[in-house]
N, C-alpha and C positions, 0 to 999 in steps of 0.2 A: 835205805834208802825213808825218807821221810815224807809227811801228808802238810809241814805248814810250809805256805806260801813264802814268808816273811825268815827262812832261814837267816843264824848270824854267826858268823867264824869270828874268830881270836884271831890276830897279825901277832904275832912277837918278831921283835928283833934285839940284836948281843946290842948296839950301843945305844947309849945312856945321853946322845941328844936328843936335840928339837929333827921329827924328820914330817917328811911331807909323804903322802900315799895317793897312788891313781893304781884306781880298781875298776877294771869290766868283767865281765861273760862273754863268753866269746860266743859271737855268731847274735849279739844282743844288744838294745840300743843300751849308750849308758844309763837311762833312764833307772834300769832292773836295779842298778847300785844306790841304795836311798840311803847311805851312810858307809863313808871308804875311812876309815882309820884302824887303830887298836881293835875296835870293836867295830866290823863292818859285817852291813845284811842289805839283803835281796829284796824286791820286790817281786816274787814271780808270779801274784793275783791273776795276772792276763796270759797268761804262758800256760802250758801244757806235759802232762808229767812228760818228764824227759830227765837226762843226766846233764847237768849243766858244771862245767866251770870257770872258775873265778879264778882270775889273773892278778896280784897283788904287787907292785914295785912300789918301795922305797927310798927316797931321795933325801938325804943328808942335807946340814947347812952346808956344804963343802960342794951342792950338786953334784958327790959321788951317789950316783943310782946301784941298787941293787939289784942283783936277779930276781927275774920272778915269781914269786912265788908262789904255788898253785891249793887250789883247792875244788876238789867235788862235792856235789850234793846232787842226790836224786830226789826228786821229789815225783811222789804218789799219791795222789788224791782219790782214784779210779781202781774199785777193781773190775775185769774184764771178765763177760758169761763166757763161763766154757763152753767149748762145743762136746754136743751129747748123741753117740750113732748106735743104734744097735749093733753089735759084734757077732751074736751067737744068738739064736743060729740067724743063719743070713739075708732073712728075710720076715715079714713080718702080713699074713696071719700066718701064726706056726703051733706045732703041739706041746713046742717043750716049755714045762713046768719052772723052769729056770734060767729067762735071757739073761744072755750079759752085756755090756755097757763098754764102749769107751769112751770116757772122757781127756777131751783134750783142752789143758789148761793155756790160755790167750790173754794171758800177763804180758802189759810192753815192757814193764822195769817192776824188777825184785822178781822176786819168785822163790820155791816153789809155790802156788796156791795151796791153800785148805775146801776140802769141797763139802756142802751139805744136798742130800737127795733127801726128797719126798720120792716117795712110791705110791702112787694110785691108783686104785682097782677098782672091781667090781670085794667089795666087802673088806677091802684094807685101807689104810692111809698111815702110812711108816716115813717117818722123819730118823735118818741117822746119820753120822759121816760114813762117809764115803772113796771113793778109788777108783780108778778106771780097772774096769776088768773083773768089779762086783757083778753078783747077779742076785735076782730079786724073785719072789715068789709069785708065780703067776699060776693058781693052782685051779680058779675058776675059769669058766668061758668068760670072754669080754675082752673089753681098753683097754691098757696100762699105759699110764705116763710117767716117767721117771721124770723129774725138774729139778736142776740142778744147779745152785749157788757155790760162787767162789767166794773164799775171803782172804784177800793178801796178805804178804809179811806186816804192811802197816796197819793189818786190822782192816781195811776196806772190803766191803761185802758189795757184792755183784747186787746193781741192782734190778736186773733182768736173768732170769733163769735161761739155762741151756737146756731144750726137751729132747725128750725123743721118742717114741712110743710103739707097744709093742701088743697083738692083738694076739690070745688063745683060743 
């Protein structure tokens, strides 16, 4: 995956003759191909995060065409906020002083994400890497909130956090 909305591809052919290139991206108008040739460039600026397949066909001066070559590119510009739920105990409020939470990765392309957790409650604010199934200290009566952001494999961090609460 990549975060560039204008990826470039190098097209090679074994013939050493003038060639004509024909390029298209499956399911998209031809305007997303801004340069078609030995270096082919796409403009996915108006496209969303997804996997795109480029098809390139070359035709020589004798009008003989090659089979279409293909390349795929996964555009990944946004990390999705994870879903956070209380796993143990089953409900809140409770008396458990080490509640555990489930963190679900909602990344649409690429993955898996890594997570950063902020645990806030009476007298405590901790920020640390975390994973699904981690427990957090709730040693004082009161309300606690776990906020989790996700960072995907291309380095995008979710703009919003997934949250869950617990009360002792």
